[in-house]
ZAMARGU-4260 file (C-alpha; in steps of 0.2 Angstrom, whole numbers, plus 5000, padded with zeros to 4 digits):
<rodrens>
0) 5001/5000/5000 | 5014/5012/5005 | 5024/5007/4989 | 5009/5011/4979 | 5007/5029/4986
5) 5026/5031/4983 | 5024/5025/4965 | 5009/5036/4961 | 5018/5051/4968 | 5035/5048/4958
10) 5024/5042/4943 | 5013/5058/4943 | 5029/5069/4943 | 5037/5059/4929 | 5021/5059/4919
15) 5020/5078/4921 | 5038/5080/4916 | 5036/5068/4901 | 5021/5076/4895 | 5030/5094/4895
20) 5045/5085/4885 | 5032/5077/4874 | 5041/5060/4878 | 5025/5051/4886 | 5026/5035/4876
25) 5046/5034/4876 | 5047/5035/4895 | 5033/5021/4897 | 5043/5010/4886 | 5059/5013/4896
30) 5050/5010/4912 | 5043/4993/4904 | 5061/4989/4899 | 5068/4992/4917 | 5053/4982/4924
35) 5056/4967/4912 | 5075/4967/4917 | 5070/4968/4936 | 5058/4953/4933 | 5067/4942/4921
40) 5085/4944/4928 | 5086/4939/4946 | 5105/4944/4948 | 5100/4962/4942 | 5085/4962/4953
45) 5095/4956/4970 | 5109/4968/4966 | 5098/4982/4964 | 5086/4979/4978 | 5100/4974/4990
50) 5103/4984/5005 | 5122/4978/5006 | 5126/4987/4989 | 5130/5005/4990 | 5122/5019/4980
55) 5137/5023/4969 | 5138/5004/4963 | 5119/5005/4960 | 5120/5021/4950 | 5135/5014/4940
60) 5126/4999/4936 | 5111/5009/4930 | 5123/5019/4918 | 5131/5004/4912 | 5115/4994/4908
65) 5103/5008/4903 | 5114/5024/4900 | 5112/5025/4882 | 5096/5014/4879 | 5084/5026/4889
70) 5078/5044/4889 | 5088/5055/4901 | 5071/5058/4909 | 5068/5039/4912 | 5087/5038/4918
75) 5085/5052/4930 | 5070/5046/4938 | 5078/5029/4941 | 5095/5038/4948 | 5082/5047/4960
80) 5074/5031/4965 | 5091/5025/4970 | 5097/5040/4979 | 5080/5041/4989 | 5082/5021/4993
85) 5065/5018/4984 | 5071/5004/4971 | 5058/4993/4976 | 5045/5006/4971 | 5051/5005/4952
90) 5038/4992/4947 | 5024/5002/4955 | 5029/5017/4946 | 5029/5008/4930 | 5011/5003/4933
95) 5005/5019/4939 | 5014/5029/4925 | 5004/5018/4913 | 4988/5021/4921 | 4991/5039/4921
100) 4995/5038/4901 | 4980/5028/4898 | 4968/5041/4909 | 4977/5056/4900 | 4972/5048/4883
105) 4956/5042/4886 | 4961/5024/4884 | 4954/5009/4895 | 4964/4993/4899 | 4955/4976/4895
110) 4958/4960/4899 | 4952/4946/4888 | 4951/4927/4894 | 4945/4915/4880 | 4944/4896/4880
115) 4955/4895/4865 | 4968/4906/4857 | 4959/4919/4847 | 4965/4923/4828 | 4972/4940/4824
120) 4956/4944/4815 | 4944/4938/4830 | 4955/4949/4841 | 4954/4965/4830 | 4934/4963/4828
125) 4933/4960/4847 | 4943/4976/4850 | 4934/4986/4837 | 4916/4981/4845 | 4922/4985/4862
130) 4929/5001/4857 | 4913/5006/4848 | 4903/5001/4864 | 4913/5009/4877 | 4916/5024/4865
135) 4936/5024/4871 | 4952/5017/4865 | 4956/5000/4869 | 4972/4991/4876 | 4970/4973/4878
140) 4979/4959/4886 | 4974/4942/4880 | 4976/4926/4889 | 4969/4908/4887 | 4960/4898/4901
145) 4955/4881/4896 | 4943/4880/4912 | 4931/4891/4902 | 4926/4877/4892 | 4920/4889/4877
150) 4918/4908/4874 | 4927/4922/4883 | 4927/4934/4898 | 4931/4952/4897 | 4935/4963/4912
155) 4938/4982/4913 | 4940/4994/4926 | 4926/4987/4938 | 4916/4977/4926 | 4916/4959/4919
160) 4907/4953/4904 | 4907/4934/4906 | 4901/4926/4889 | 4910/4909/4894 | 4901/4892/4894
165) 4906/4890/4912 | 4899/4907/4917 | 4882/4904/4908 | 4882/4886/4917 | 4885/4895/4934
170) 4872/4909/4931 | 4860/4895/4926 | 4864/4885/4941 | 4861/4900/4952 | 4844/4904/4944
175) 4839/4886/4947 | 4844/4887/4965 | 4834/4903/4968 | 4819/4896/4959 | 4821/4880/4971
180) 4822/4891/4985 | 4806/4900/4981 | 4796/4885/4979 | 4801/4878/4995
</rodrens>
């Protein structure tokens, strides 16, 4: 919880600076790359989050790994996080920054879970329909869950559209249960 608040404060400041410099998308991709390295490389993560490593060592590592690969603004926020001993909040900053970018651009994050892998044309059609219904731009994450049996489930913000066979059976079971209780 405290990490999310810290992440939001830093993300808001970073987003404002990136907006002024017109590099919002570049900074977001930089943060995604750093977060990927933190998740994928255990040694990098352990080194960066280690309380036994000095700030100078960590700053030197950042310069070596990301010095010429990220924008100056992104590198500066990473260095500031190291100097303030807030390294653990870097993933929170990335998540909050992405959310701020979506809010500013009127985009909604949608999570689509299907029983089978959707083709590119099915994904495109689904996103077009959702964009029309929601009257907003859509960013989607697709996943497959074989337990759905058939159909798909779409979730965004605080809403879930369950068009799966499993969801339909669950609603049918609940309706039958309610009808049975009314008759008793």
